[in-house]
C-alpha positions, 0 to 999 in steps of 0.5 A, spaced: 603 120 534 597 124 531 591 121 528 587 124 523 580 128 524 574 125 521 571 129 516 565 133 517 559 131 513 557 135 507 551 138 510 549 145 507 546 145 500 549 147 494 549 154 491 550 156 484 557 158 486 559 151 488 557 149 481 561 154 477 568 153 475 573 157 480 575 163 476 582 163 473 586 169 471 587 169 463 590 175 459 585 180 456 583 179 449 581 185 444 575 182 441 568 183 444 561 182 441 563 185 434 567 179 433 561 175 434 557 179 430 562 179 424 562 171 425 555 170 424 555 175 418 560 170 415 556 164 417 550 167 413 554 170 407 557 164 406 550 160 406 547 165 401 554 165 397 553 157 396 546 157 395 547 162 389 553 158 386 548 152 387 543 155 383 535 154 382 532 147 383 527 145 379 520 145 382 518 139 385 525 136 385 529 135 391 536 139 392 542 135 390 546 131 395 552 135 394 549 141 395 545 139 401 552 137 404 556 143 402 550 148 404 550 144 411 557 144 413 561 149 409 558 155 412 559 153 419 566 151 418 568 157 415 565 161 421 568 157 426 575 158 422 573 166 422 572 165 430 579 162 431 582 167 426 580 173 430 583 170 437 589 169 433 589 176 430 586 180 436 587 176 442 591 170 445 589 164 440 584 159 441 587 155 447 586 161 451 581 166 448 576 160 447 578 156 453 580 150 447 584 146 452 583 138 452 583 135 459 580 128 461 576 130 467 572 135 462 571 129 457 567 125 463 563 131 465 561 132 458 559 125 457 555 126 463 552 132 461 551 129 454 547 123 457 543 127 461 542 132 455 540 126 450 535 123 455 532 130 456 532 131 448 529 124 447 523 126 452 522 133 449 522 131 442 517 125 443 512 131 447 514 136 442 512 131 436 505 129 440 504 137 440 506 139 433 506 133 429 512 129 426 512 134 420 513 140 424 518 137 429 523 135 424 530 138 424 531 142 417 537 137 416 533 131 417 527 134 412 533 135 407 535 128 407 529 124 409 528 118 405 534 120 400 539 115 399 546 117 399 553 113 397 557 110 403 562 116 402 557 122 402 553 118 408 559 117 412 561 125 411 554 127 413 555 123 419 561 125 421 559 132 421 553 131 425 556 127 430 563 131 431 565 136 426 559 140 427 559 140 434 566 143 434 564 148 430 558 151 433 561 150 440 567 155 438 562 160 435 557 160 441 560 157 447 567 160 445 567 166 442 560 169 444 561 166 451 568 170 451 565 176 449 560 176 454 565 175 460 569 180 457 564 185 460 564 189 467 561 184 472 560 184 479 564 178 479 567 173 474 561 168 476 556 173 474 559 173 468 559 166 467 552 165 468 550 171 464 555 167 458 551 161 459 544 164 459 545 168 453 549 163 449 544 158 450 538 163 448 542 165 442 544 158 440 537 156 440 535 162 436 541 161 431 538 155 428 533 159 424 527 154 426 522 158 430 517 152 431 523 148 434 526 153 438 523 151 445 526 144 443 533 147 441 533 151 448 532 144 452 538 141 448 542 147 449 542 147 456 546 141 458 551 143 453 552 150 456 552 147 463 558 142 461 561 149 459 559 152 465 562 147 470 568 146 467 570 153 465 573 150 458 570 148 451 572 141 451 566 139 456 561 142 452 564 139 445 563 132 448 556 134 451 554 136 444 557 130 440 554 125 445 547 129 444 548 129 437 550 121 436 543 118 436 540 123 431 546 122 426 546 115 427 538 115 425 540 120 419 546 115 417 542 109 417 536 112 413 541 115 408 544 108 407 537 105 406 538 100 412 532 103 416 527 108 416 525 113 422 
């Protein structure tokens, strides 16, 4: 009869190598930074095209709600679709190239990082508002819909985009396509490539919103989302973290659009 040996206590400090997901072999793809730059060009061009179709707005009058909805949602959705298409045409499809795979442990990891991000974002937003004032601390989308009444369907569509669809599309672009482009470079180890992908995607995500006054705040928002991607090695964790982080702002915009509450 044998007896099991007691486990040794975990006595050493955690290192970055312990935190990063274990490397996994994936087939190589044939796209890199050029694919990401193309997707960014598609995003900007589609936004400009939709703006041109909407035409000029009379001075002093706000943009129509339909224009706000289309201008907010379509460019990101089109760009994310282009990213997925690139992986199909020049890679192995989004599941492998973008690590777009659903696993329940990744969901729980995303929830934890999302709650951490929500706490950090709330504290940072409060401090940032105190420093620069409420007008300069407001996001671009909040400024467009502030005190604007919407129909229930329009408000529901805006909520669904801000809470879930937008995070999915943005994660495909930044922590899917851009992340994969960085990892494809020659690094000393796969772990170094992932850390570099985390750092660059965090910075580019914050800068890509084109809100200079809020870039520092967006960096704070982006870090826990990127950590979810870094720790799981897949996109579902960062999508969940992003959605959790966006939930309260989306609810605030929804209630304001329905005239239920004003924030």
